[in-house]
C-alpha positions in Angstrom: 3.3 14.5 -25.4 3.2 10.7 -24.7 0.7 10.7 -21.8 -0.7 7.2 -22.0 -1.9 6.0 -18.6 -1.9 9.5 -17.2 -4.1 10.0 -14.1 -5.8 13.1 -12.8 -5.0 13.3 -9.1 -6.4 15.5 -6.2 -5.3 15.9 -2.6 -8.2 17.7 -0.8 -6.5 19.3 2.1 -8.2 21.4 4.7 -6.4 24.5 3.6 -5.2 23.8 0.1 -6.5 21.6 -2.7 -3.5 20.1 -4.7 -4.1 18.9 -8.2 -1.8 16.9 -10.4 -1.3 14.9 -13.6 0.7 11.8 -12.9 2.3 9.3 -15.3 4.3 6.3 -14.3 5.0 7.6 -10.8 6.1 11.1 -12.1 4.2 14.3 -11.5 3.9 15.9 -14.9 2.2 19.1 -13.8 0.5 20.4 -10.7 -1.5 23.3 -9.4 -3.4 24.3 -6.3 -6.3 26.3 -5.1 -7.7 27.5 -1.8 -9.9 24.8 -0.2 -12.4 26.8 1.8 -13.2 23.4 3.2 -15.5 24.8 6.0 -17.9 25.8 3.2 -18.1 22.2 1.8 -16.9 20.5 -1.3 -19.8 20.9 -3.7 -19.0 24.6 -4.3 -15.4 23.8 -5.0 -16.0 21.2 -7.7 -16.5 23.6 -10.6 -13.2 25.3 -9.7 -11.4 22.0 -9.4 -12.8 20.9 -12.8 -11.6 24.1 -14.4 -8.1 23.9 -12.8 -7.7 20.3 -14.0 -8.9 21.3 -17.5 -6.3 24.1 -17.5 -3.6 21.6 -16.6 -4.7 19.2 -19.4 -4.6 22.0 -21.9 -1.2 23.3 -20.8 0.2 19.7 -21.2 -1.7 19.1 -24.4 -3.2 15.9 -22.9 -6.5 14.7 -24.4 -9.1 12.8 -22.4 -8.4 9.7 -24.5 -4.9 9.7 -22.9 -6.3 9.5 -19.3 -6.9 6.4 -17.3 -8.8 7.7 -14.3 -9.2 10.2 -11.4 -7.6 9.6 -8.0 -8.8 11.6 -5.0 -7.3 11.7 -1.5 -9.6 13.1 1.1 -9.3 13.5 4.9 -12.1 11.2 6.0 -13.2 7.6 6.3 -13.7 6.5 2.8 -15.4 3.4 1.3 -12.9 2.7 -1.5 -15.2 0.0 -3.0 -18.4 2.0 -3.3 -16.3 5.2 -3.8 -18.1 7.2 -1.2 -17.0 9.3 1.8 -18.5 7.8 4.9 -17.5 10.2 7.5 -15.5 13.4 7.7 -14.7 15.8 10.5 -15.7 19.4 9.9 -13.7 19.8 6.6 -15.9 19.3 3.5 -18.9 18.3 5.7 -21.1 17.8 2.6 -18.8 15.2 1.0 -20.8 12.1 2.2 -23.8 13.5 0.3 -21.9 13.9 -3.0 -21.8 11.4 -5.9 -18.2 11.9 -6.9 -18.1 9.0 -9.3 -20.9 10.7 -11.3 -19.1 14.0 -11.2 -15.9 12.5 -12.6 -17.8 10.7 -15.3 -19.6 13.9 -16.3 -16.5 16.0 -16.2 -14.0 13.7 -18.0 -15.7 10.5 -18.7 -13.4 8.7 -16.3 -13.7 6.3 -13.3 -12.7 7.6 -9.9 -10.8 6.2 -7.0 -11.4 7.6 -3.5 -9.0 7.1 -0.6 -8.2 8.5 2.8 -5.4 11.1 2.4 -3.0 9.5 4.8 -3.4 6.1 3.1 -2.8 7.7 -0.3 0.3 9.5 1.0 1.6 6.2 2.4 1.1 4.5 -0.9 3.0 7.3 -2.6 5.9 6.8 -0.2 5.7 3.0 -0.4 6.0 3.0 -4.2 8.2 6.0 -4.9 9.6 7.4 -1.7 11.0 6.7 1.8 9.1 3.4 2.2 10.0 1.9 -1.2 10.9 -1.8 -0.9 9.2 -2.2 2.5 6.2 -4.6 3.1 5.4 -3.4 6.7 5.4 0.3 7.4 3.2 2.9 9.1 2.9 6.6 8.4 2.2 9.3 11.0 1.5 12.8 9.6 1.8 15.7 12.0 0.0 19.0 11.2 -3.4 20.4 11.6 -4.4 17.0 12.8 -2.6 13.7 13.2 -3.1 11.3 10.3 -2.0 7.7 10.2 -2.0 4.7 7.8 -0.4 1.2 7.6 0.8 -1.3 5.1 1.0 -4.8 6.5 2.6 -7.7 4.5 2.5 -5.6 1.4 -1.1 -4.6 1.5 -2.8 -1.3 2.4 -4.7 -1.8 5.6 -8.4 -0.7 5.4 -10.5 -3.0 7.6 -14.1 -4.2 7.4 -15.5 -0.6 7.8 -12.5 1.2 6.2 -11.3 2.6 9.6 -8.2 0.4 10.1 -4.9 2.2 10.3 -6.3 5.7 9.7 -7.5 6.7 13.2 -4.2 6.7 15.0 -4.7 10.4 15.7 -7.6 9.4 17.8 -5.8 6.8 20.0 -6.5 7.7 23.6 -3.3 8.7 25.4 -4.7 10.7 28.3 -7.9 9.5 29.9 -8.2 12.8 31.8 -7.2 14.9 28.9 -8.8 17.5 26.6 -12.0 16.9 24.6 -11.2 16.0 21.0 -13.2 17.3 18.0 -14.1 13.6 17.4 -16.0 13.4 20.7 -13.5 11.4 22.6 -11.3 12.5 25.5 -7.5 12.7 25.4 -6.8 11.8 21.8 -3.4 12.3 20.3 -4.8 15.1 18.2 -6.5 16.8 21.2 -3.2 16.7 23.2 -0.9 17.7 20.4 -2.0 19.1 17.0 -2.1 22.5 15.3 -5.8 22.9 15.9 -5.4 22.3 19.7 -2.1 24.1 20.2 -3.3 27.7 20.4 -5.7 27.2 23.3 -3.1 25.2 25.3 -0.6 28.0 24.9 -3.0 30.9 25.6 -4.6 29.3 28.7 -1.3 28.4 30.3 -0.5 30.3 33.5 3.0 31.3 32.1 1.6 32.6 28.8 1.9 36.3 29.8 5.6 35.9 30.5 6.3 33.9 27.4 7.9 35.0 24.1 4.9 33.1 22.5 2.7 36.1 23.5 4.4 38.2 20.8 4.0 35.7 18.0 1.4 36.7 15.4 0.4 33.1 15.0 0.8 30.3 17.5 1.7 27.2 15.5 4.4 24.5 15.8 6.9 26.6 13.8 6.6 29.4 16.5 6.7 26.8 19.3 9.9 25.2 18.1 11.5 28.5 17.3 10.7 30.0 20.7 11.8 26.8 22.4 15.2 26.9 20.6 15.6 30.5 21.7 15.3 29.4 25.3 11.7 30.3 26.2 10.6 28.2 29.2 6.9 27.7 28.3 7.7 26.9 24.7 10.2 24.3 25.8 7.7 22.8 28.2 4.9 22.5 25.6 7.3 21.4 22.8 8.5 18.5 25.0 4.9 17.6 26.0 4.0 17.5 22.3 6.9 15.3 21.5 6.0 12.9 24.2 2.4 12.8 22.9 3.6 12.0 19.4 6.0 9.4 20.8 3.1 7.7 22.7 1.0 7.7 19.6 3.9 6.3 17.5 4.5 3.5 20.1 0.8 2.6 19.9 1.0 2.4 16.1 4.0 0.1 16.5 2.3 -2.1 19.0 -0.9 -2.3 16.8 0.7 -2.8 13.4 4.2 -4.3 13.8 6.1 -2.3 11.2 9.7 -2.3 10.2 9.7 1.5 9.7 7.7 4.4 11.1 7.5 7.3 8.6 6.9 10.8 9.8 5.5 13.5 7.6 3.3 16.6 7.6 3.7 20.3 7.9 5.6 20.1 11.2 8.5 18.3 9.6 10.3 21.5 9.0 11.5 20.7 12.6 12.1 17.1 11.6 15.8 17.2 12.5 14.7 17.6 16.1 11.6 15.4 16.0 12.9 12.3 14.4 15.8 11.6 16.8 13.5 12.4 19.8 10.9 9.9 18.7 13.5 7.4 17.8 15.0 7.5 21.3 11.5 7.1 22.9 10.6 4.2 20.7 14.0 2.5 21.3 13.3 2.9 25.1 9.7 2.0 25.3 8.3 0.1 22.3 7.8 -3.6 23.0 9.7 -5.0 19.9 11.7 -8.1 21.1 12.7 -8.8 17.5 14.6 -5.6 17.1 14.4 -1.9 16.4 11.7 0.1 14.5 13.4 2.8 12.4 11.9 6.3 12.3 12.3 8.0 9.0 11.2 11.3 7.6 8.8 11.0 4.7 10.8 11.8 1.6 8.3 13.3 -0.9 5.5 14.3 1.2 4.4 17.4 -0.7 3.3 15.2 -3.6 3.0 11.8 -1.9 -0.8 11.7 -1.8 -1.0 12.7 -5.5 1.4 10.0 -6.5 -0.3 7.5 -4.2 -3.8 8.3 -5.6 -2.5 7.9 -9.1 -1.0 4.5 -8.2 -4.3 3.3 -6.8 -6.1 4.3 -10.0 -4.2 1.5 -11.8 -3.4 -0.7 -8.9 -6.4 -1.0 -6.6 -5.0 -2.6 -3.4 
């Protein structure tokens, strides 16, 4: 196989670790393994290495045909020193690890580290729904709320690598719930998978709700029960939508994009979410120049892998 300029890529999710081999913006092969992220990253590295080596063997790609390793991780990442600076609960030992040394020892390759939402936005920017745009923000809805921004054709990182990626911790309710980041009333604390179950179960109407019969309270269950006419589900669904809309408007006011991309695990209900957020943004975002378009992310399952590979050869 002609695999010049092929990159090893990794998307270290909280539940699943996705691995891929990427060449010229195309995912040649992929695999995944359980993250066990609460137990740290160090113990997973041997399994990641073996899974990557298995992919290389299956594709008959030699190490001489590889250009680097791109890693997307859900934390604040120093992309220059290639070090995880801070991470919330998942892979708590990551800031202590020398991942460049690990990549050199495993494959003799340089490594690129980037925040996972930034890597996903780069993938969409180069190969997906944001292709051809110079000003775009991404909002991922799932276990947490991830964000990132590209401004004037450049990936936004900031002096301390926090710019753009903390939109899930915008304060939208000063009297709201405590967030796992230590703040009060963050977007995540008010509407994310990790905070949803408690909100549902502690609600006064829970015992009369169809949600009480659901084996797992997640956004799929919430939207399904709301569609079936359940009163509590509809109330909480609309609260979540309003929280996401407020977060999206804050992103628009902060970063002045042409397009807001929506991605993440919740986008199975994207046909309902996208027009709802578009209507709220049209009504309330201060954009005298015109209208910010809301688009679903097109290739989100592999966007972070593709973006990490792009950053291997195009550090931005």
